C-alpha positions, 0 to 999 in steps of 0.5 A, a space after each residue: 272246838 270247831 274253831 280249833 279244828 279249822 285252825 289246825 286244818 289251815 295250819 296243815 294246809 299251810 305246811 303242805 303248801 310250804 313243803 311243796 313250794 318252798 324248798 330251803 334245801 335247794 343249793 346254788 352252785 355258781 362257777 363251782 362255788 356254793 352261793 350262801 347267805 341269800 335273803 330268801 331261799 330258792 323255791 320250786 314252783 311249777 317245776 321252776 327254780 325261783 331265786 332272789 333276783 338281786 342277790 343271785 344275778 348281781 353275783 353273776 355280774 348283772 345289774 338288777 333294778 326294781 320299778 315299784 310303780 309298775 312292779 317290774 324287775 329289770 336285769 341287765 347283762 352286757 348288751 341284754 336286758 330282761 324285764 319281768 313283771 310280778 305275777 305275769 309270765 310275759 316278759 321282754 327280752 331286748 324289746 321282744 315279748 317272750 313267755 316264761 314257764 313261771 311268773 316272778 313273785 314276791 316272798 318276804 320282800 324279796 323279788 323271786 324270779 325264774 333262774 333258768 330262763 334269764 341265765 340261759 338268755 345271758 349265755 350261761 350254762 344251767 343244769 339241775 342235779 335232781 339227786 342233790 337238789 342243786 342248780 348249777 350255773 357256769 358263766 364260762 361255758 358259753 361266751 358271747 360271740 366276738 365282733 368281726 370286721 365287715 367281710 371282704 367282697 366276694 371273689 367271683 365277680 358279677 357276670 356283667 354290669 348294670 346301668 342305673 336304674 332302668 336297665 334290664 337284661 334277659 335271664 339265661 335259660 336254666 334247667 326247669 323244675 316241676 311245679 310244686 307238689 301238694 306238700 305241707 311245709 314248715 314255713 317260717 319260725 319267726 317268733 323272734 324268740 331265738 335261744 339268745 346268749 348273744 348280743 341283743 341285736 348289737 345294741 350299744 351299751 350305756 353305763 347303768 349310771 347314765 341310763 334314763 330313769 322313771 321319776 313318776 310320783 305314782 304308778 299307773 293302775 291297770 283296769 279292764 276296758 275295751 280296746 282303744 285307738 291312739 288318735 293323736 300324739 302331741 309333741 313337746 314343741 306345743 305341750 312341753 311333753 309327749 301327750 298320747 290321745 286315745 279314743 277311750 280309756 287306756 287299760 294298761 301302760 308298761 315300760 322298760 329301758 334298753 341298754 342303749 338308753 331307749 325308753 320303750 313304753 307299751 300301751 296295751 289293748 290299743 291300736 294306733 292310727 298314728 305311726 312313724 317318727 315323732 317330732 323331737 324338740 330341744 326342750 326334752 332330752 330325746 334325740 329320736 321318737 317314734 310310734 308303731 303298732 307293735 303287736 296285734 295279738 295281743 294289741 300293743 301300741 309301742 312308743 320308743 324314745 332315744 333318751 339322752 344320758 341320765 334323762 328323767 321321765 314320768 308317766 301319768 294318765 288323765 282322769 278319764 284315762 284317755 291321755 297319757 303324758 310322757 314328761 321329761 324333767 329339765 336340767 338345772 345348770 348350777 355351776 360353770 367353771 374354767 380351769 387352765 393348766 397352761 396348755 389347755 382350758 377346761 370348761 366344766 358345766 355342772 347340772 343336777 343331771 348330766 347335761 346333754 350338749 351340742 357344740 356349734 362352731 358357726 361363730 368361727 373364728 371368734 366363738 363357739 357355742 355350747 347348746 344345752 338341751 332341756 336346761 335352765 341356766 342358773 349359773 352366772 357368766 364369768 370373765 376369764 383373764 388366764 385362759 390359754 384359748 378362752 377370753 371369756 364366756 357368756 351364759 344364757 337361756 333361750 325361749 325353747 327351753 334350752 340353755 347356751 354358753 358362748 365361749 369367746 376364743 383368741 387366735 389360734 382356733 383350738 381343737 376341743 374334746 368333750 368328756 362326761 363325768 357324773 353330773 358334769 360335761 367337760 369341754 377341753 380346748 387344746 392344741 392338737 391337730 394342725 390345720 384341721 377344724 370342723 364346721 358344725 353349721 355345714 357338717 364339714 371337716 376342713 383340712 387346710 392346704 397351707 400345712 403342706 397336706 396334699 391328696 388326690 381326692 379320687 384315691 381317698 378310701 371310704 370304709 362305711 361301718 354303719 352298723 357300728 355308727 363309724 365311718 373312716 376315710 383314709 387320705 393317701 398322704 403322710 399324717 405326720 404333718 397334721 398330728 394326731 388326736 381327737 376333735 370333739 363335735 357333739 352336734 347331734 349328728 357326729 360325736 367325735 372325729 379321730 385322726 391317726 395313721 393307717 399301717 402305711 402312715 396315711 392320714 385316717 379320719 374316723 367319724 364316730 356318728 350318732 346315726 347312719 351318715 354318708 361322707 364325700 370329699 371335695 377340694 377348694 383352692 385352700 382346703 380339702 373338705 370332708 362333708 357329712 350327708 344324710 344317706 338320702 342326700 347322696 342317693 335318692 333311694 334307700 334299700 335295706 337288705 336283710 340276710 335272715 337268721 345268723 349267729 345263735 339263730 342259724 335257720 334251717 340246715 339240710 344237705 350240707 347248706 346252712 340257711 344263715 350262711 347261704 343268705 349272707 353270701 347272696 346278700 353280699 352279692 346284691 350289695 355289690 350290684 347296688 353299690 354300682 348303682 348311682 341312684 340306690 343306697 343299700 344297707 345290710 342288717 348284718 355283715 357276718 355271722 352275727 345274731 340280730 333280733 328281728 325287731 332290731 332288723 325292722 327298727 334299723 330300716 325304720 331309723 334309716 327311713 328306707 324305701 324298701 326292706 327285703 329279707 332273704 331266707 331259704 326254706 325247709 319242708 315238713 317232716 314225714 316222720 321225726 327227724 326225716 323231712 320231705 325231700 320233694 318240695 321245691 321252688 321259690 315264694 315271697 311273703 308279705 304283710 299288710 301295713 299302713 302303706 297298704 292304703 294304696 293309691 295308683 302311684 304308691 307301692 304296697 308290700 303286696 305289689 313289692 312281693 309280686 315284683 320280687 316273686 316274678 323276678 325271682 322265678 324268672 331268673 332262676 326258672 324255679 317252681 313258682 310257689 307264689 305269694 304268702 301272707 305272713 301276719 306274724 312275721 316281725 320283720 315285715 310287721 314292724 317295718 314301716 316301709 313296703 317289705 317282702 321276705 323271699 324264700 329262695 329255695 328248699 334246702 330240704 330238696 337235695 337238687 335245689 340245695 345243690 344249685 343254691 350252693 353254686 355261685 352261678 345260681 347265687 348270682 341269679 338270685 342276686 340279680 333277681 333281687 336287684 332287678 326287682 328293686 330297680 323295677 320298683 324305683 322305676 315304676 314307683 320312684 
């Protein structure tokens, strides 16, 4: 009898729990139509609607991947990627930690995830009809913002020119402000969790079929342990893999893959004594690698690998859990085929995954070499009799783990392009552009004068769209004598070069690059040469100017002034001053009103290897009552954060020293109230940048008088000159 009563009690509890948690009468309406036939019904849990991930979000045009080893589900939509872990309310949106109201769960072998957060993160309109118990999603209400060309230069010219980089001038006298009041202010909302419909920080998108994938044979379990420290990272040149060494047992490892094919690996409960760029090697399909202390609360050390298309990797821990191995699978090149159509030759290189190739033209005019990273050559060389350009090719293996194909060509030297198809790369050699060839050994484009092409190199127009990894040069001469077409490069720095015409018929060369590059043009007796440079090869100092906020994160707004718009105007003025300095290269994290995630801003500076990072913001005071801010606080302040560079010597700049210099110039130039320095432990752009960095609050928009001054071009120029003065002083003292 007791067993029967106990059984009935359990049944009753189960029914109560089911009716409270699982609500099969919930309806989903997507773009006006009800979604039916789901593998599991929507449920309500902790006041959140959970839905089967794959069935619902693939209906919304997303791609859903399940990682059994880590019990993670990844949802890709456009440039955005959201990674969630079963049973955890902590997720990653485009690489940034966020907290969801409810954790994903598994019900009847279906992965159930919260509906509202991912849908709104991807820019969809989400509503809940309580009466009819209906979740409503409209994918058309909020559209992602469009990209714009870089804004033109400001119309109000700078009030004078600076000599590089030691020159100083005396600031004009301006009206004085009162010292700061004893106020309570908001400070900065830098949680890096904007309401994000947007572009995910403008990450390029790699097709899902080309993204890296985890082929680990087993999952890494999570155990409780004390914090550990990453003491060393061995690179593939010596080990064939990346081996992360820790001082004690590693408790937890997680990963996700961003839409631009970056593999992000987080080591939890870990600090690191190693940070910055890691060495890359041709033996692995990785073009960049780095490590950093991603978070101090909670402790997370983060490794990021920029992977080649279709890279396969595995994660494993040693028996004592003190060594994490990140190993990349090699590629077997199984087939080489030459196809000719009478006008061009196509060399098809096929492997078990898409080959990662680099083209070297150092053998001009006799041969070009196709280098295949992390590959084993299993195909035989062939003798070719019928190629238009190709005489024969020889394939082989190098000791560093890369394969190669040497392609011997006849006269004339062909133009080539590279295309990708499934698990193959196709090298097409053809006629196309007359008298133009690329020298990969010197990173130079040669335009032969024998074609009759002639230009004044002083009139060449440079258009640097570095945020899009595109650089254009317009040469003022008719392009018709050169022709049109694309030159394949694929040398690890440049993907391709396109020759077309501008609206006036001039020759326009568009360089599609793999990293930020600078270009110069010079002339020899028989050629015009366009040369690609690393930014530091052109000017010795690099500065990243960050206009805070933008797009879906406009920042504060008072007295008719919007923070994101104001700081963008000031940043462009700073850039005008930097452009006139022959010693300093300046780069911006955004050109227009585009949203950029804070993590991406810091990553951009890190990837450039910048010397300084300066973020520009405007301030707001605390509320006196709901909706009413205190109008009294005013003045300027500068924020900093300690990093690895704070272990200073007398000749090494620290972030605090940078903040002191910037604050002094900012206060002196504007004659604003001096609010001093502020320490911002949680500011992502400062914490994650690997160089001295500072965040400037140029005034209070909540103060009517200060907002009015900030709205004037004259005051904006004073701020711009203050920032420029500070940068010049830094490089003069510490350069």
